[in-house]
N, C-alpha and C positions, 0 to 999 in steps of 0.2 A: 549221854556224852555226844556232844554235836559235832558236826564235822570239823567246825571253827573253831571248835577249844583242842580236837587233833591235832590240827594245821599247827596251832601255836604250840604245843606241847613239844612235837614233833619238832619244829624249828630250834626250839630253846635244850631240848638233848644235842643239835646240831652245835648250838652254839657253845655249849659245856664239851664237846668234843674237840673242839677249834681250840677251847683255853686251855683245855688238857694236854693239849698236843705243844701247847706252848711252853709248857712247863716240864716237859722230859728232856733230859739229859741224855741224851745219843751216843753219848760216851761209853756211860755206866747207866742203860735203861734199868738197871734192877735193883738199883740202890738209893735209900733216902726219898726223896720227895716224887722221884720217876716212878717209883713202884704202886704211890696213891693216885698218880695220873694215870696209869694204866688202867687203873682198877676203875676208876673214874670214866674212862673213856670205854671199859667194856660196859660197865653200867648204862650207859648210855646209849650203846648201840644195844644193848637186851629192852631199855624202854619203846626206841622207837621199833624195835621187831615187834614188839607185846600190841603198842600202837597198832601198827598195820593189820598185824592179826585182829585185832579188835573192829577196824574201818572194815574188812573183807566180811567177817562175819555177820556186823550188820548190813550190809549189800544182800549176802545171802538170807538173812531174816526177814529182808524188806521183797526179796522177788519169792520165798516161800508163800509170805502172806500176802501176796499177789494173787498167789493161783488158790 
């Protein structure tokens, strides 16, 4: 997976976070559709963390292979 695809996936995850924030009812955040939106936010954050770890591991692998 190249760097451009990773950046596109990260930007899609950020867009999903922004969309899910609009769905949260801040008066009752743990009821109805709000809990689904919170789960979506957590899932998107997890995807971003995994993609950043993947990018970092590719950089490390590239440096190891150069030596």
